Phi, psi and omega in degrees: 000130179231151175210161178284118187275071180279344181264001179060050174288135184285141177302137180091354179292136177272143180224162173246120184244148175233143179240135177286122181259325174192174183250136173267133182250160176056051176240156175273126176232152174229153172298147180302333179294344182276348188260127172248160179228135179229112181052043176083004180251124182282145179210154173229171179244118183264131179288123181262321172203187191311320185235029181212140175241149177240136178292132179230121176285140184225157173254124183273149175238226182295154175222150174251013180095340179242323180234149180233137176289139173253111183283321183213142174118339178231159178228158173300134184100342174295154178242123183239151176289138177238004174217160180056027181296324179297320178294318177298317180299312179298316180296323181287338181273349184242145174276353185283324185235114177297137181304326184293341182287342182261352192284347185295329181262003184282132171277145183225166183224132176274122186278143169216171180291155187211184170236156180217138179291137176275125188252145173237127181283132177240000000 
């Protein structure tokens, strides 16, 4: 494998490369910033009403490094938090701060079906 070394990568440096092999269509994807992990279990925060988010466990699929496919746990039309996810996660894990008190500054995304490149690690 060869590439034009415009970034001055040192010879012998190990890298992890992915190649797009094909595209999956009509899948639910979320930005990686929307995903929190708790003891190896992926979760997102779904907006339930104006000032509250609910923790939703999800099954992850393919990723392109920026967005990740959600195989199970979300549906088109769901609204998920895409910022302050770590704060929502901490609030939902603690009885001290109700999760809804932090939601006013959270950016969110309304989900629809999308496509994502299928990547193969080389």
